[in-house]
N, C-alpha and C positions, 0 to 999 in steps of 0.2 A: 102736742107733734107739731110744729111748724112745717109749711109746706114750701119747699124749696124749688127752684126752676127746673130741677131734675125729676123730682119726684113725679111719680105717675098720678094721671089724674083720673077722678072717680069715674068709672065706666068706658074708658078707654083702654085697649090693650098695648102691652109692651111690645108687643111683636105683630104690628097691623099686616104685613105680606104674608104671615104666616110660616108654616114651616118648609125649607127650599124642597123641591121636587126630587124624588129618587132617582135612579138610573143612571147616575153618571159615576158612579163607581166602577173601580175595574172589576170587581167582582160581579157585579150587576151585567156590567157588559159580554163579560165573559161567559154568564149562565144564559143570556139570550143569543149567542152566538151557538153555543153547545145546543140551544133547543132548535135550531132551523133546521126544516127539513132538506135535504139537497139530494140529487139524482148522483147515482153512484157511479154512472156511465153505461151500465147495463140494463137499463129502466127501471133499476131496484132503486127507490128511495128510502132514507134513512135520517134519522135525528144525526147530526153530527156527534152528538156524547154516545149515540150507540155504536157509530164507525171508529172512533176513539177507542170504546172499549175493546171491541172484534179485534182491532190491531193491539192493541196491547195484550190480549188474552194469546193472540196468534203468534206474537215474539214470546210470550211465557212459554208455551207450548215447544218452541223453538229452543228452549234451555236458557233465555236472555235473563238473567240474575235479577238486572235492573225492574225489568217489567214483571219479574214475580215479587219483588219487593214492593213495586206500586199497586198489584192488584192484591195481594192477602194485606197489606197494610192499609188498604180501602177497601177493602170487603166488610172486614168487622170492626176495625179500627186498629190504633195502637193498643199494646197492652199498656194498662197504666202502672206507674214504676212511683212507689212510692220513696221520696229523700228525706232526710232528715238534716237539720241544719242546728248545729250547736250555736249559740253566742252566749254571751254571759247574760242577758237577761232570758234566755230561755232555761241556763242551767239554774238561775234565781227562783225563777217558777217553776222549775222542778221540784225543789227544793221546799219552795212554799206548799206544794199541792202534798208532796209527801207529809209535810208536817201536819197539814191539815187532815189528810186522810187517818192520818195515828190517831190525832185527836178525836178526831169523828169515829173510828173504830172504839175507843177506850170510852166514848161517851156511852155509844150502843151498847157496850158491854155493863156498862153501870147500870143504864136504864132496864136493862133486860135482869141483872141480878135483883133489881129492887123491884120489879114486878113479879119474880119468882117468889122473894121474900112477903110480897104482899099478899099474893096467893097462897103463900102456905099461912100466913097469920089468919086469914080468913076461914081456912077448911078447917 
């Protein structure tokens, strides 16, 4: 194979600067912000995320349905919901799978019968 100008040279990396640094995504910045410890004003210090949870919990206890949804959906996670999507390809695949299942079932029955007959002839 001929080496072109754009080919990598032996022993040289294609990414000399390496992977870009983390911490610039919105998720990373939010996580850092929520981990910071702040003074609550009464001399008590908490992480922002602890304060956020306590405030949401207080709203929930007062009957705020949005707060209730937030707490319950985040506590154990949302329930998984199964969905079925019917496409021409999936219908064809289902037919082929059913056909293969029938063939396999017949083959197993045939082999079981042959084994049974073989053991009878030995005995």
